[in-house]
N, C-alpha and C positions, 0 to 999 in steps of 0.2 A: 504494500500500500504506500509506504514512504517512498519507495523507488519510483512508483508511478507518479506520485505527487511531485517529486523532484523533477522528473522529466517534463511534467506539465508546466511547472514554474519556469523551467529553462526555455520551453517553447514560447511561453508568454513573454519572457524577457527578450528573446531574440526578435519576436514580433514587434515589441515596443521599440527596440533599438532600430529595427529596420524602418519602422514608420517614422521615427524621429529623424533618421538620416534622410529619408525621402522628403521630409518637410523642411530640412535644412535648419534645424534648431541649433542654438548655440551649445557648444561643448564646454566642458569644465575649464579648459585652458584658452578660452577665447577663440578656439577653432570652430568652424562650422562642421557639425557632425556629418553632414553629407558632402564634405569637400574632398573626399578621397581622390577624386579625379579633377580637382581644381586645376585649371590651365595656368592661372597666374597666382603667385604667392607674394604677399607683402610682409616684409619683416621690419616691424617698427622697433625702435631702440629701448624706450622706457616711457614712463609717465611723469618723471621727476625733473628732467632737464628742461622740459617745456610742456605745458598742458596741451599744446597744439596737436601732438601726435594722436591723442585719443579724442579730443573735442572737435578737431577740424579734419586732419588728414584721413582718419579712418572712415568717417561718414562720406566725405567727398569721393574717395577712391571706390568705396563700396557702391555708391550710387552710379558712378560712371561705368563700372563693370556690369552692373545689373542692367543698365540701360542698353548696353551693347550686347547683352545676352551671353556674356563671357563668365565662366565659373571662376571664382576667386576665393582665396583664403587669407585673412588678415590676422596676424598674431603679433604679440608684443613680448620682447625678451626681458622687460623690466630690469635693464641694466646688467643682465647676466650673459656674458659672452658665450659660455658653454651652452646655455639654453638657446641662444640664437643659432648656434651651430646645429643643435639638435632639431630646431624648428626648420632649418634649411634642409637637413637630411630627410625629415619627414615629408616636407613639401615635394622634394624631388622623388621620393619613393611613391608619393601619391599622384605623380604624373605632371607636376608643374613644368611648363616649358619656358616660362619667363618668371624671374624673381625681381621684385622691386626691393632693394636693400637700403635701409638706413643703418649704416654700420655703427658699432660702439667704439671701434678704433680701426685704423687701417690694417693692422696685422690680422685681426680676427676677420675683418671684412674680406681681405685678400684670400684667406683660407676658404671662406664660403664661396667666393667667386671661382676659385680653382676647382672646388668640388662640383659646382654647377656645370662648369665647362666640361669636366670629365663625364658628366651625365648627359651632355648634349643640350643643356639649357642655357638661355641667355640671361645676363644680369644687367639691370639698370640701376646705377647708383642714384638713389633718390635723395635729394637735398644735400647729402654729404658725399663728397668725393672720396673714394678709397685710393690712397696713394700707392703707386706701383702695383695696382691690382690688374684685373683682366676684364673689367666691366665692358660690355658692348656699347653702353651709352650712359650719359649723365644728364639728369634733369634737376635744375635748381634755379635760383636767382643768381644774378651777377653779384657774388658775395663781396668782392672788393668794392663794388659800388655801394653796397649796404654800409660798409665801414666808412666810406667817404661821406655818406649822408650823416652818419653819426658824428664824424669829426667836424663837419661843417655846421651841424646842428649845435654842437657844443660851443663852437666859435660864436654863432649867432646869439646863443643864450648868454654867454659871458659879456657880449656887447650890450645886450638888453639889461643885464644886471648892473652894468656900470663897472664891472671888474676887468674888462678887456685891457684897458689902458693902465692897469695897476699891477702888472706883472703877476697875474694869478698863478697859484700853484695848482697844477692839474695832475690828478692821479688817474691811473688806468687799471681797470679790473677786466682782465682778459677772460675769454671762455676757456673751455677745457683744452689742455695741451694735446690731447689725443684726437681732437676733432679738427680736421683740416679747415672746416668753415671758420673756426675761431682764428686760425692763422690768417685767413683771407680777410676777415673783418678787421683784424689788427692792422694788416697791411693797408687797408683802406683808411682807417681813421688816423693812423700814424703818418700817412702821406699828406694829411692836412695839418697835423699837430707838430710833426718833427721840424718843419721849417720855422714854426713859431717858437719852438724851444731854442733852435739854433740862433735865431736873431735876437733872442732875449725878450720877446713879447710875452711869452709864457715861461713859467718856471716848471721844470720837469719834476713831478712829485713821485711818490712810490708807485711801483707797477708790479702786478703779480697775476698769474693765471689761476683760475679756480678749477680744481680737479673735478671732472665729471659734471661741470656746470652746477655743482651742489650749492644751493642758496644758503644753507646754514654755514657751510665753509666760507662762503663769500662774506657773510656777516662777521665771522671771526677775523678774516683777513682784513676787512676794512676797518674794524675796530683797532687792529694792530697798526694800520696805516695812520689812523687818527692819533694814536698814542705816540707813534714815531715822529709825527710832525707837530705835536702839541696842538692838535685840532686845526692846524692851519692848512686846510685844503679848500680850494675855491671852486673846483669843478671836477667832475668825474666822467671819464669815458668808460661807461659800463657796457659790456658787450651784449646784454639782453635785458629784458624787463625784470626777470627774476633777480639778476645780479644788481640791477638798479634799485629794486625794492629793498635788497639787503643793505645797500648804502643808506637809503632813506630811513630804514629802521634804526640803523646805528646812529644817525644824526639825531633822530627824535629821542632815542634813549639817553643821549648826552645833552638834550635840550639845546642843540646847536642850531644856528640859522639855516634856512634853506639855501642850497647851492645848486647850480645847474648839474643835472645828472641825465645821461643819455640812456637809451634802451633799444629794444628791438623785439619784434614779434607782434606788436600791437595787441597785447593781452588786455582783458578787461581791467585787471589790476593796474597795468601800465597806463592805460588811458585815464583811469581814476586818479592816479598820481599826477598825471599831466594837468587834469582839470583842477586839482587842488594846489597846483603850483609846486609840487615836490619833485617832479620830473619834467625836464624841458622838452623832450621829444621821444618818439619811438619810430621804428621803421616798419611799415606795412608791407608784408610780402603776401600777396593775395594767394593764400594757400589753396583756395578752390581752383584758381587758374593753374597753379603748380601741379595739383593733384590731377586735374583734367589733362594737362600736358603729358604727365607721366602715364596716365591711363590710355590716352590716345596712342602714345608710342608703343606701349606694351601690347595693346590690341592689334596694332598694325603688324607687329612682329608675329603674333599668334596667327594672323590671317595671311602672312607671307607677302604683304605689300611693301611699298616704300616706307622706310622709317618716318613716322609722322612728326613734324615739328622741329626737326634738327636744324639749328641755325648757327652753329659754331663749333669750336673745339676747346677743350680744357686740358692743360698739361697735368698729368698725374704723377710726374716725377720721372717717368720713363717713356711716356708716349702721349700723343694727343688723343683724347677721348671725344668722339662725336657727341655734341651736347645740344640740349634745348634749354636756353637761358632766358629768364624772365626779368623784368625791370621792377625794382623796389621803389617805394614812395615814402617820403618823410611825412609823419603825422605830428601835428601840434594842436594847440587849442583852436587854431583857425580852421582846421579842416577835418577834425576827428569824426564829424558826422558822416564822412565818406565811408567809414567802417560800417555804419548802419545801412546806408543806401546800397552798399555792395552786398549786404547780407552776411558780412564777416562776423560782426557782433550784433547782438540785439540791444536796443536802447535800455531795456530793463536789466541787462547784465551790468551796465555801467552806471546808469542814472538812477541809483537807488541809495537808500540810507543817507549818510552824511554827504554823499556826492551828488544827490539829486539837485541841490540848489545851484550847482555849478553848470548844469546842462542847459544848452540852448533850447528854447521852447519851439 
C-alpha cells in the first residue's frame, strides 16, 4: 500500500513539475522553470553595485525577448563568481546559443567566454567590457563620455557654488578596480579635472577606488578622506549615485556643509539628492535603449542575420570588439523630469516624502 502511495505521489509530483515548466513559472534561483531550451541566457552580476540590474535591465530584456518570440533565461550571480560560472554552464547545457554577460571581473568573464566559445555559443559583453576576452560583441554606452559628463558637471557645480575660483580641493571616489567601466569613467572625468589640477585651478585631494562598488566601503573610505584633510574637501567626483550617496551620508553625519558631488545611473535616490541640493548631477544612461540594443543584437544572431546595431569598435586590450555604443545624458535639477517622460523612473518613486516639495508641478 505504501509503495503504491509513493508511486502515486511521484507521478503527481512529476505532473506538477511538468505543468509548471510548460507554464514557465519562476524557479527557486530566478531561472524560468521551462527554460531548459532557452536560446538566449542573460547573466547579471549582482543587486548591490546598482539597483538597475534587477529594477531596469531584467524587465526590459525580458520584454524584448518575449516580444520577439525568443526563449530566454535571466539569472543573477549576486556577486559570486563561481555561481556565475555555474549559471553559464547550465545555460549552455540547456541549449543557449547566445549569452549576454555582465561580468564580475575580466578574469572570470574571460573564462565564461572561453567556455561558451568551446560550446559553439556567442557572447555579448553587456554594459561591461571583458578585457582580453573573446566576446563576439559589446553593447554599452560610451563610458569615457559618461566620465567626461561627470567631470564637466563637477566643474559647473563648483562654479555655481562660488568655489571654482578659490582653489577647491577635489576628491575622487572611483568605482571598482575590477570593473573596466570604472576605468573608463575615471579616464573621462580625469580628462576634465587633470588639466585643472595641473594649472592650479583645483587642488588634487584624496583619491581611492571602492572595491566591488560597495557603498558601505565607500562611506568608510570617504570618512577617512575627511579625517585626512581635516574636512577640507570642496567637491567630489563620485563614480555613481551609490558612491555619491555614501559621500552625502558622511557629510551629514559630521554636520558639514553641502558640497558638489557627482553621480551616475540616475537612480531615484540620486535624483532625490539632486532635488535636495546634496548632489549636483547624475548621468542618465537610458537602460531601456541599452537593453533593447542588446536584445536586438542577440536576436539577430539567433536568426542568423546581420548583427543589428553595431556602430563601432572597442579595444579590449588585445583586439577591437565590434560594438553598439549609446550616448549618455547629464541630469540636473533643470531636466530631471526627462526621466519621467522617458518612463525610466516614475514620479512617485522620486517625488515622495520629504522630497515631494522639491518637485516641479
